[in-house]
VOBA-1610 file (N, C-alpha, C; in pm, whole numbers, padded with zeros to 5 digits, always signed):
BEGIN
Met+19494+14001-01643Met+19537+14029-01780Met+19474+14161-01829Thr+19557+14249-01882Thr+19508+14378-01930Thr+19440+14363-02066Thr+19321+14419-02077Thr+19249+14416-02204Thr+19274+14547-02278Leu+19332+14537-02395Leu+19357+14655-02476Leu+19229+14705-02540Ser+19220+14836-02553Ser+19105+14897-02617Ser+19150+14973-02741Pro+19069+14968-02847Pro+19103+15046-02967Pro+19065+15192-02954Glu+19012+15234-02839Glu+18961+15370-02824Glu+19063+15478-02859Pro+19192+15464-02818Pro+19288+15568-02857Pro+19298+15586-03008Ile+19289+15476-03082Ile+19296+15483-03228Ile+19170+15552-03283Val+19055+15515-03227Val+18930+15575-03272Val+18931+15726-03247Gln+18980+15766-03129Gln+18986+15908-03096Gln+19078+15984-03191Leu+19194+15926-03220Leu+19286+15991-03313Leu+19227+16000-03453Ala+19169+15889-03499Ala+19116+15887-03635Ala+19000+15984-03652Gly+18928+16010-03544Gly+18815+16101-03552Gly+18851+16245-03522Gly+18978+16273-03506Gly+19020+16409-03472Gly+18981+16511-03577Phe+18974+16469-03702Phe+18938+16564-03808Phe+18795+16613-03791Met+18710+16531-03731Met+18571+16573-03709Met+18565+16688-03609Ala+18638+16674-03500Ala+18641+16780-03400Ala+18697+16908-03460Ala+18805+16895-03536Ala+18867+17013-03595Ala+18772+17084-03690Lys+18702+17009-03773Lys+18614+17072-03870Lys+18491+17136-03804His+18438+17074-03700His+18330+17139-03626His+18378+17275-03573Leu+18498+17277-03519Leu+18554+17401-03464Leu+18574+17506-03574Phe+18633+17464-03686Phe+18659+17558-03794Phe+18530+17619-03849Val+18430+17534-03873Val+18306+17582-03933Val+18231+17674-03836Ala+18229+17638-03708Ala+18165+17724-03609Ala+18230+17862-03607Asn+18360+17866-03621Asn+18431+17994-03626Asn+18394+18071-03753Glu+18385+18003-03866Glu+18356+18069-03992Glu+18217+18132-03994Ile+18119+18066-03932Ile+17983+18120-03937Ile+17956+18218-03824Gly+18054+18241-03737Gly+18041+18341-03632Gly+17968+18294-03508Leu+17969+18164-03481Leu+17897+18110-03366Leu+17952+18166-03234Phe+18083+18168-03220Phe+18143+18218-03096Phe+18121+18369-03080Asp+18119+18440-03192Asp+18093+18585-03188Asp+17954+18613-03131Lys+17855+18539-03179Lys+17718+18558-03132Lys+17709+18529-02983Leu+17771+18421-02937Leu+17762+18383-02797Leu+17844+18474-02707Ala+17930+18556-02764Ala+18006+18652-02683Ala+17912+18753-02617Ala+17796+18776-02678Ala+17700+18872-02623Ala+17615+18812-02512Gly+17624+18680-02494Gly+17545+18614-02391Gly+17476+18490-02445Pro+17409+18416-02358Pro+17342+18292-02402Pro+17242+18318-02513Ala+17229+18218-02601Ala+17138+18232-02715Ala+17069+18100-02742Ser+16947+18109-02794Ser+16874+17989-02835Ser+16918+17947-02975Leu+16876+17830-03018Leu+16907+17785-03153Leu+16845+17878-03257Asp+16724+17926-03230Asp+16662+18018-03325Asp+16744+18146-03339Glu+16796+18196-03228Glu+16878+18317-03233Glu+17010+18291-03304Leu+17069+18175-03278Leu+17193+18140-03348Leu+17169+18125-03497Ala+17057+18066-03534Ala+17025+18050-03676Ala+17008+18185-03744Glu+16939+18277-03677Glu+16918+18410-03736Glu+17050+18484-03752Phe+17137+18477-03653Phe+17264+18549-03657Phe+17359+18492-03762Thr+17367+18359-03771Thr+17465+18296-03860Thr+17414+18276-04001Gly+17281+18281-04020Gly+17226+18253-04151Gly+17224+18105-04184Val+17240+18021-04082Val+17237+17875-04100Val+17109+17821-04038Ala+17039+17735-04109Ala+16911+17684-04062Ala+16924+17616-03926Arg+16819+17623-03847Arg+16820+17573-03710Arg+16869+17428-03696Pro+16823+17334-03780Pro+16870+17195-03762Pro+17021+17182-03783Arg+17077+17261-03875Arg+17220+17248-03904Arg+17305+17321-03800Val+17255+17435-03751Val+17332+17503-03648Val+17329+17422-03518Arg+17222+17344-03497Arg+17217+17257-03380Arg+17324+17148-03386Ile+17350+17095-03506Ile+17454+16994-03520Ile+17589+17049-03472Leu+17621+17170-03515Leu+17747+17232-03473Leu+17747+17261-03324Ala+17640+17322-03276Ala+17636+17362-03136Ala+17646+17242-03043Asp+17575+17136-03072Asp+17580+17020-02984Asp+17717+16952-02987Ala+17779+16950-03104Ala+17914+16893-03113Ala+18012+16974-03028Leu+17998+17106-03029Leu+18088+17190-02952Leu+18062+17179-02802Val+17938+17144-02765Val+17910+17113-02625Val+17987+16989-02583Val+17982+16886-02666Val+18055+16763-02637Val+18205+16788-02630Leu+18254+16877-02716Leu+18398+16908-02719Leu+18440+17002-02606Gly+18344+17053-02530Gly+18377+17135-02414Gly+18401+17282-02442Leu+18368+17329-02563Leu+18391+17469-02597Leu+18271+17559-02568Ile+18150+17506-02583Ile+18033+17583-02543Ile+17951+17498-02445Glu+17862+17565-02375Glu+17780+17499-02274Glu+17633+17514-02310Arg+17554+17414-02269Arg+17410+17418-02296Arg+17335+17408-02163His+17245+17504-02142His+17161+17504-02024His+17015+17516-02071Asp+16942+17407-02052Asp+16807+17397-02107Asp+16815+17415-02259Asp+16752+17519-02313Asp+16753+17536-02459Asp+16841+17651-02503Arg+16933+17692-02417Arg+17020+17805-02451Arg+17166+17764-02443Tyr+17244+17822-02534Tyr+17386+17791-02544Tyr+17468+17914-02505Arg+17588+17890-02452Arg+17678+18000-02422Arg+17822+17952-02436Asn+17913+18046-02459Asn+18054+18011-02468Asn+18103+17957-02334Gly+18184+17850-02341Gly+18253+17805-02222Gly+18371+17896-02193Pro+18440+17875-02081Pro+18550+17965-02042Pro+18660+17976-02147Val+18698+17865-02209Val+18808+17870-02307Val+18764+17944-02432Ala+18644+17916-02481Ala+18595+17987-02599Ala+18579+18136-02570Ala+18530+18169-02450Ala+18512+18310-02415Ala+18646+18383-02412Ala+18751+18313-02369Ala+18882+18377-02358Ala+18954+18391-02491Phe+18934+18295-02582Phe+19018+18292-02701Phe+18944+18295-02835Leu+18811+18282-02833Leu+18738+18275-02960Leu+18624+18376-02970Ser+18604+18456-02867Ser+18493+18550-02867Ser+18531+18687-02920Gly+18663+18716-02924Gly+18709+18849-02960Gly+18718+18943-02841Asp+18677+18896-02725Asp+18678+18980-02605Asp+18788+18941-02506Gly+18861+18834-02536Gly+18960+18784-02441Gly+19098+18841-02465Pro+19197+18792-02390Pro+19333+18845-02402Pro+19402+18809-02534Thr+19363+18697-02593Thr+19421+18653-02720Thr+19308+18606-02811Asp+19309+18651-02936Asp+19205+18615-03031Asp+19259+18511-03128Leu+19212+18386-03113Leu+19260+18278-03199Leu+19172+18254-03321Arg+19074+18338-03342Arg+18988+18318-03459Arg+19065+18328-03591Pro+19159+18423-03608Pro+19237+18423-03732Pro+19322+18297-03750Phe+19369+18241-03640Phe+19446+18117-03647Phe+19359+18003-03700Leu+19235+17993-03652Leu+19146+17888-03700Leu+19115+17906-03848Arg+19102+18032-03892Arg+19078+18057-04035Arg+19198+18011-04117Phe+19318+18037-04067Phe+19440+17995-04137Phe+19443+17843-04151Trp+19416+17771-04044Trp+19420+17625-04054Trp+19306+17571-04139Asn+19192+17636-04137Asn+19079+17588-04216Asn+19100+17611-04365His+19146+17731-04402His+19155+17768-04544His+19286+17729-04609Ile+19394+17723-04531Ile+19526+17702-04591Ile+19589+17571-04544Ala+19600+17552-04414Ala+19670+17433-04364Ala+19592+17304-04388Tyr+19463+17304-04356Tyr+19384+17181-04366Tyr+19384+17124-04508Pro+19360+17204-04611Pro+19367+17148-04747Pro+19503+17088-04781Met+19611+17147-04730Met+19743+17090-04757Met+19760+16956-04684Trp+19708+16948-04562Trp+19718+16823-04486Trp+19641+16710-04554Met+19542+16743-04633Met+19471+16640-04709Met+19567+16569-04804Asn+19677+16636-04838Asn+19776+16577-04929Asn+19905+16541-04857Leu+19895+16514-04727Leu+20016+16475-04652Leu+20075+16345-04705Glu+19990+16250-04741Glu+20043+16122-04789Glu+20130+16139-04914Pro+20082+16207-05020Pro+20172+16225-05135Pro+20296+16307-05099Ala+20284+16401-05004Ala+20401+16478-04963Ala+20506+16386-04900Ile+20462+16297-04811Ile+20554+16205-04745Ile+20611+16105-04845Arg+20528+16056-04936Arg+20574+15956-05032Arg+20671+16014-05134Thr+20644+16135-05179Thr+20722+16190-05291Thr+20824+16296-05249Gly+20805+16356-05130Gly+20892+16464-05089Gly+20859+16596-05155Gln+20742+16605-05218Gln+20703+16726-05288Gln+20611+16813-05203Ala+20635+16943-05205Ala+20551+17036-05132Ala+20408+17030-05183Gln+20313+17052-05092Gln+20173+17057-05130Gln+20116+17198-05111Gly+20202+17291-05078Gly+20159+17430-05058Gly+20263+17524-05114Thr+20252+17650-05076Thr+20346+17751-05122Thr+20341+17869-05028Leu+20453+17942-05022Leu+20456+18069-04949Leu+20428+18187-05042Ala+20412+18160-05171Ala+20383+18266-05269Ala+20233+18288-05274Leu+20181+18353-05172Leu+20038+18378-05161Leu+20006+18520-05203Ser+19879+18546-05227Ser+19839+18681-05265Ser+19697+18706-05217Gly+19661+18833-05216Gly+19524+18871-05185Gly+19477+18822-05050Glu+19354+18769-05048Glu+19292+18727-04923Glu+19366+18610-04859Arg+19423+18522-04941Arg+19496+18408-04883Arg+19621+18455-04809Gln+19688+18556-04861Gln+19804+18611-04789Gln+19760+18672-04656Arg+19649+18742-04657Arg+19600+18802-04534Arg+19563+18694-04432Ile+19494+18591-04476Ile+19456+18482-04385Ile+19580+18417-04327Phe+19681+18394-04411Phe+19806+18333-04364Phe+19874+18423-04262Ser+19895+18549-04297Ser+19969+18640-04210Ser+19899+18662-04077Glu+19769+18686-04081Glu+19694+18711-03958Glu+19681+18584-03874Gly+19674+18468-03939Gly+19667+18342-03864Gly+19795+18313-03790Val+19908+18332-03857Val+20037+18311-03793Val+20056+18410-03678Glu+20016+18534-03698Glu+20026+18632-03589Glu+19947+18587-03467Ala+19826+18533-03489Ala+19742+18493-03377Ala+19803+18380-03296Ile+19855+18277-03363Ile+19909+18163-03289Ile+20043+18197-03225Gln+20110+18300-03275Gln+20238+18341-03218Gln+20226+18457-03120Ala+20104+18494-03083Ala+20084+18609-02996Ala+20151+18592-02860Leu+20141+18474-02801Leu+20199+18455-02668Leu+20352+18456-02671Pro+20418+18383-02763Pro+20565+18395-02770Pro+20611+18537-02802Ala+20540+18606-02892Ala+20578+18743-02926Ala+20567+18835-02805Thr+20463+18815-02726Thr+20444+18896-02606Thr+20553+18868-02502Ala+20602+18743-02499Ala+20703+18705-02401Ala+20843+18755-02437Leu+20867+18782-02564Leu+21003+18815-02609Leu+21063+18938-02539Pro+20992+19050-02524Pro+21056+19167-02464Pro+21108+19148-02323Thr+21050+19054-02247Thr+21100+19029-02112Thr+21196+18910-02108Ala+21188+18822-02209Ala+21280+18707-02212Ala+21421+18750-02248Tyr+21433+18857-02325Tyr+21564+18907-02368Tyr+21566+19058-02351Asp+21677+19110-02300Asp+21691+19254-02274Asp+21741+19325-02400Phe+21652+19403-02461Phe+21687+19475-02584Phe+21741+19615-02557Ser+21759+19651-02431Ser+21802+19788-02401Ser+21943+19816-02454Arg+22020+19710-02480Arg+22155+19728-02533Arg+22155+19758-02683His+22039+19744-02748His+22034+19754-02894His+21972+19886-02940Arg+22012+19924-03062Arg+21964+20047-03123Arg+21861+20020-03232Arg+21891+19921-03319Arg+21801+19892-03431Arg+21800+19742-03457Val+21681+19683-03467Val+21666+19539-03487Val+21610+19513-03627Leu+21661+19410-03690Leu+21613+19364-03821Leu+21531+19238-03801Asp+21406+19240-03846Asp+21317+19124-03836Asp+21305+19063-03976Leu+21370+18949-03995Leu+21368+18880-04123Leu+21249+18785-04130Gly+21166+18801-04233Gly+21046+18720-04243Gly+20949+18753-04132Gly+20932+18883-04104Gly+20860+18929-03986Gly+20709+18929-03993Gly+20650+18871-04096Gly+20504+18860-04101Gly+20435+18995-04097Thr+20339+19009-04006Thr+20261+19132-03996Thr+20334+19240-03916Gly+20448+19206-03858Gly+20518+19300-03771Gly+20477+19289-03626Ser+20403+19184-03592Ser+20349+19172-03456Ser+20459+19153-03351Trp+20568+19084-03387Trp+20678+19070-03291Trp+20743+19206-03266Leu+20760+19285-03372Leu+20821+19417-03355Leu+20731+19511-03276Ile+20601+19500-03294Ile+20510+19586-03219Ile+20529+19564-03068Arg+20542+19437-03028Arg+20565+19408-02886Arg+20699+19464-02839Leu+20801+19447-02921Leu+20934+19495-02883Leu+20939+19647-02872Leu+20891+19716-02973Leu+20901+19861-02973Leu+20811+19924-02867Gly+20703+19855-02834Gly+20619+19904-02726Gly+20688+19898-02591Ala+20777+19800-02575Ala+20849+19784-02448Ala+20979+19863-02443Tyr+21034+19898-02561Tyr+21163+19969-02567Tyr+21146+20094-02655Pro+21112+20206-02594Pro+21078+20328-02670Pro+21189+20382-02758Ser+21316+20351-02727Ser+21426+20405-02807Ser+21465+20312-02922Leu+21406+20195-02929Leu+21442+20096-03031Leu+21372+20128-03164Glu+21447+20110-03274Glu+21389+20121-03408Glu+21409+19989-03480Ala+21339+19972-03594Ala+21340+19840-03656Ala+21322+19846-03806Thr+21365+19736-03869Thr+21339+19711-04011Thr+21272+19575-04023Leu+21167+19567-04101Leu+21102+19440-04130Leu+21127+19407-04277Phe+21179+19287-04303Phe+21211+19244-04439Phe+21128+19121-04471Glu+21040+19132-04570Glu+20946+19024-04601Glu+20925+19015-04750Leu+20868+18900-04793Leu+20826+18885-04932Leu+20723+18993-04966Pro+20716+19036-05091Pro+20634+19154-05126Pro+20489+19149-05078Asn+20418+19038-05100Asn+20278+19033-05061Asn+20261+19037-04909Ala+20352+18969-04839Ala+20347+18973-04693Ala+20385+19111-04641Ala+20480+19175-04708Ala+20520+19311-04668Ala+20403+19408-04680Ala+20319+19390-04781Ala+20203+19477-04798Ala+20107+19464-04680Val+20086+19342-04633Val+20001+19321-04515Val+20064+19386-04393Ala+20196+19373-04380Ala+20267+19432-04266Ala+20253+19585-04266Arg+20267+19646-04382Arg+20255+19792-04389Arg+20118+19838-04341Glu+20016+19768-04383Glu+19880+19804-04342Glu+19862+19784-04191Arg+19915+19674-04141Arg+19904+19645-03996Arg+19977+19751-03914Leu+20097+19786-03956Leu+20179+19881-03881Leu+20126+20024-03892Ala+20057+20053-04001Ala+20005+20189-04019Ala+19905+20225-03911Gly+19840+20126-03854Gly+19741+20152-03751Gly+19793+20136-03610Asp+19925+20123-03594Asp+19983+20104-03461Asp+20072+20222-03425Pro+20072+20266-03300Pro+20157+20378-03260Pro+20306+20356-03285Cys+20349+20230-03285Cys+20491+20200-03308Cys+20526+20195-03457Gly+20425+20199-03543Gly+20447+20185-03687Gly+20551+20278-03746Pro+20554+20407-03709Pro+20653+20497-03769Pro+20798+20461-03738Arg+20821+20376-03640Arg+20958+20336-03605Arg+21002+20209-03677Val+20918+20160-03769Val+20950+20039-03845Val+20958+20072-03993Glu+21069+20041-04055Glu+21082+20050-04201Glu+21052+19913-04259Val+20955+19905-04348Val+20917+19778-04411Val+20979+19771-04549Leu+21061+19667-04571Leu+21125+19645-04700Leu+21078+19512-04758Ala+21052+19513-04888Ala+21007+19392-04957Ala+21123+19329-05032Gly+21133+19197-05020Gly+21239+19127-05092Gly+21251+18984-05046Asn+21346+18914-05105Asn+21374+18774-05075Asn+21515+18767-05017Phe+21529+18722-04894Phe+21661+18728-04831Phe+21758+18623-04883Phe+21716+18539-04978Phe+21809+18447-05044Phe+21863+18504-05175Thr+21790+18597-05235Thr+21832+18647-05365Thr+21868+18795-05364Glu+21836+18865-05257Glu+21865+19008-05247Glu+21947+19036-05123Ser+22013+19150-05121Ser+22099+19186-05009Ser+22017+19202-04881Ile+22064+19141-04774Ile+22001+19157-04644Ile+22035+19296-04592Pro+21937+19373-04547Pro+21964+19511-04501Pro+22071+19515-04393Ala+22162+19610-04404Ala+22271+19626-04307Ala+22235+19735-04207Gly+22326+19755-04109Gly+22310+19863-04013Gly+22227+19829-03892His+22222+19703-03853His+22144+19659-03738His+22236+19590-03637Asp+22207+19608-03509Asp+22287+19542-03406Asp+22215+19424-03342Ala+22096+19392-03393Ala+22023+19272-03353Ala+21941+19225-03472Val+21934+19093-03490Val+21856+19034-03598Val+21763+18930-03537Leu+21633+18943-03567Leu+21532+18850-03519Leu+21482+18764-03635Ile+21481+18632-03614Ile+21420+18540-03711Ile+21321+18454-03633Ala+21195+18481-03649Ala+21091+18409-03575Ala+21010+18322-03671Asn+21012+18192-03646Asn+20929+18097-03721Asn+20956+18098-03871Val+21084+18099-03905Val+21125+18093-04044Val+21209+17968-04069Leu+21304+17939-03982Leu+21398+17830-04008Leu+21329+17695-04019His+21215+17678-03953His+21146+17549-03962His+21084+17525-04101Leu+21078+17627-04184Leu+21026+17610-04320Leu+21134+17571-04420Leu+21259+17568-04374Leu+21373+17551-04464Leu+21452+17425-04430Ser+21526+17376-04528Ser+21614+17262-04507Ser+21738+17305-04429Pro+21811+17211-04369Pro+21936+17247-04302Pro+22033+17322-04394Glu+22040+17281-04519Glu+22133+17345-04612Glu+22094+17491-04636Arg+21966+17517-04651Arg+21923+17655-04674Arg+21935+17739-04547Asn+21916+17677-04432Asn+21938+17750-04308Asn+22084+17790-04291Leu+22174+17701-04327Leu+22317+17735-04324Leu+22346+17852-04418Asp+22287+17847-04535Asp+22307+17955-04632Asp+22256+18088-04576Leu+22137+18085-04516Leu+22079+18208-04461Leu+22165+18263-04348Leu+22210+18178-04258Leu+22291+18225-04146Leu+22423+18284-04195Arg+22481+18227-04300Arg+22604+18284-04359Arg+22576+18422-04418Arg+22463+18433-04488Arg+22429+18560-04553Arg+22408+18669-04448Ile+22345+18635-04339Ile+22324+18734-04233Ile+22458+18774-04172Arg+22543+18675-04145Arg+22672+18704-04081Arg+22756+18798-04167Ala+22744+18783-04298Ala+22823+18868-04388Ala+22777+19013-04386Arg+22658+19039-04334Arg+22602+19174-04337Arg+22600+19243-04200Val+22656+19178-04097Val+22653+19239-03963Val+22793+19249-03906Ser+22808+19334-03806Ser+22937+19353-03740Ser+22957+19249-03630Asp+23084+19232-03591Asp+23115+19146-03477Asp+23034+19191-03356Gly+22983+19094-03281Gly+22907+19125-03161Gly+22758+19144-03182Thr+22714+19150-03308Thr+22570+19160-03335Thr+22497+19038-03278Arg+22384+19061-03218Arg+22306+18951-03162Arg+22206+18897-03264Leu+22192+18764-03264Leu+22097+18694-03349Leu+21999+18621-03259Leu+21870+18645-03280Leu+21767+18584-03196Leu+21678+18495-03282Leu+21679+18367-03251Leu+21607+18267-03329Leu+21493+18211-03246Ala+21370+18253-03277Ala+21252+18203-03208Ala+21189+18094-03293Asp+21179+17974-03237Asp+21129+17862-03317Asp+21091+17747-03225Phe+21047+17635-03287Phe+21007+17517-03213Phe+21129+17429-03185Trp+21228+17480-03114Trp+21350+17404-03087Trp+21318+17283-03000Thr+21370+17168-03041Thr+21336+17042-02976Thr+21455+16983-02901Asp+21429+16870-02837Asp+21538+16791-02780Asp+21604+16711-02893Pro+21712+16638-02866Pro+21781+16566-02975Pro+21696+16462-03046Thr+21589+16413-02981Thr+21504+16311-03046Thr+21396+16372-03135His+21380+16503-03133His+21276+16574-03208His+21135+16541-03161Thr+21120+16488-03038Thr+20987+16451-02988Thr+20944+16535-02869Asp+21027+16622-02820Asp+20992+16708-02709Asp+21036+16851-02739Pro+20944+16949-02738Pro+20803+16938-02695Pro+20716+16862-02796Pro+20614+16789-02747Pro+20533+16705-02835Pro+20467+16781-02950Phe+20420+16903-02923Phe+20353+16979-03030Phe+20448+17005-03146Ala+20575+17024-03116Ala+20672+17047-03223Ala+20682+16926-03314Ala+20678+16807-03255Ala+20687+16685-03336Ala+20571+16674-03434Leu+20453+16718-03392Leu+20337+16716-03482Leu+20348+16825-03588Met+20403+16939-03550Met+20413+17051-03644Met+20516+17027-03754Ala+20605+16932-03736Ala+20706+16905-03839Ala+20640+16877-03973Ala+20532+16800-03973Ala+20462+16769-04098Ala+20397+16894-04157Glu+20349+16983-04071Glu+20290+17109-04119Glu+20392+17187-04201Phe+20513+17199-04146Phe+20616+17276-04215Phe+20662+17206-04343Phe+20670+17073-04337Phe+20715+17000-04455Phe+20611+17007-04568Val+20484+16993-04534Val+20383+16988-04639Val+20372+17124-04709Ile+20407+17232-04640Ile+20402+17364-04703Ile+20513+17380-04807Thr+20637+17348-04766Thr+20752+17381-04850Thr+20822+17262-04914Gly+20794+17141-04866Gly+20865+17025-04918Gly+21006+17011-04863Glu+21045+17096-04766Glu+21177+17087-04705Glu+21177+17121-04557Gly+21065+17173-04506Gly+21059+17215-04367Gly+21064+17100-04269Asp+21096+17133-04143Asp+21107+17032-04037Asp+21123+17107-03905Val+21121+17034-03794Val+21161+17093-03667Val+21303+17048-03638Tyr+21378+17132-03567Tyr+21519+17107-03544Tyr+21552+17120-03396Ser+21655+17050-03356Ser+21696+17052-03216Ser+21788+17170-03188Glu+21799+17203-03061Glu+21893+17308-03020Glu+22034+17271-03062Glu+22068+17143-03051Glu+22203+17099-03087Glu+22230+17118-03236Glu+22132+17089-03319Glu+22150+17110-03463Glu+22170+17259-03494Ala+22088+17343-03432Ala+22099+17486-03457Ala+22234+17539-03410Ser+22284+17489-03297Ser+22413+17534-03246Ser+22526+17497-03341Leu+22516+17381-03405Leu+22616+17343-03505Leu+22611+17435-03626Trp+22490+17469-03672Trp+22477+17563-03784Trp+22541+17696-03748Leu+22513+17743-03629Leu+22565+17873-03587Leu+22716+17873-03582Arg+22774+17770-03525Arg+22921+17761-03515Arg+22984+17758-03654Glu+22920+17687-03747Glu+22976+17673-03882Glu+22967+17802-03962Thr+22875+17892-03924Thr+22851+18012-04004Thr+22900+18141-03937Gly+22978+18127-03831Gly+23040+18245-03772Gly+22967+18306-03655Trp+22885+18225-03586Trp+22812+18272-03469Trp+22851+18192-03346Arg+22834+18252-03231Arg+22860+18185-03103Arg+22728+18179-03026Thr+22684+18057-02990Thr+22561+18042-02913Thr+22579+18100-02774Val+22483+18182-02731Val+22490+18247-02601Val+22400+18177-02499Glu+22273+18156-02534Glu+22180+18096-02439Glu+22052+18055-02510Arg+21972+17975-02439Arg+21838+17941-02485Arg+21740+17977-02374Lys+21629+18041-02412Lys+21530+18082-02314Lys+21391+18041-02360Pro+21305+17999-02267Pro+21166+17967-02305Pro+21090+18094-02339Leu+20995+18083-02430Leu+20905+18195-02459Leu+20763+18158-02415Ala+20693+18078-02494Ala+20559+18034-02457Ala+20527+17907-02535Gly+20456+17816-02471Gly+20419+17692-02537Gly+20542+17616-02584Ala+20540+17574-02710Ala+20651+17496-02765Ala+20760+17583-02824Val+20746+17714-02818Val+20841+17806-02882Val+20943+17854-02779Ser+21070+17848-02817Ser+21177+17900-02732Ser+21272+17985-02816Leu+21363+18053-02746Leu+21451+18150-02810Leu+21597+18107-02797Leu+21666+18097-02910Leu+21810+18076-02912Leu+21877+18210-02940Val+21971+18247-02856Val+22043+18373-02871Val+22187+18341-02910Ala+22235+18407-03015Ala+22372+18389-03061Ala+22435+18526-03083Glu+22566+18527-03097Glu+22640+18651-03117Glu+22740+18631-03230Ala+22753+18731-03315Ala+22847+18723-03426Ala+22990+18719-03370Ala+23059+18607-03398Ala+23194+18591-03346Ala+23292+18682-03420Glu+23403+18712-03354Glu+23504+18795-03418Glu+23560+18725-03538Arg+23578+18800-03646Arg+23631+18741-03768Arg+23781+18721-03758
//
């Protein structure tokens, strides 16, 4: 007879503890200090400004979680932390952790009222430091899909791409770096557009991107593009608003224009990929209408709004790319 254990429930219920240890360690610069090499608790306390007994609580928890290692009385980053949290690896996830700690986590504290009432617990109308944390955090978690896009789809056929809701411009930076003749327009809400301008000003591809501020539901979508990219936007909107957006885009482009939708496209049950199923609540709690959608649902939206689905391609992790083409009118 199999004896059931409550351990899976205990592990899930305690997940917030692991997350908060990770977030706080990132905030106080623990991984940054260990990027220079092994350190004692006294050295960690001096660098972070956190007293030795309290920095030990964090350090030992992260040892248990497998992110840092302890040898005698010295700590060092483990391989995963060294690669993604030290600032020296191929991808820097520290801005992503700041985003979840400062913006996402507080909203998740109100997931129950969001589910019960259907009311958003967050907003996309951010400003100042919160806008920067949001924009840079989203860029960090989307770094791998953005890097994969230039090889997943051949942009050599295109002259100018429009990135709707393009965040910091990080997807365009990857594209323009791979396609020297390509030019682009980024269309974002005003506060996000300001962050994008600053980000692009420091990049060699920046002069090839025109940044426009506006709302693509209330203002004219910029014309004159033969490709339109929408990355990680549709999951924040209801099916009805997605239909509206796709119609608005179709009205502003010529026949044959390509539409590229990068998102957490799922199977018909909305449970695969598994990470997408968990992220559905993230999107809903922000806007009160967000969700994850299946490839089949998106294909129906496209057909109804004047687009023809061409193909679906994997990008990275749970993110994949749906490619469509503006059908002849």
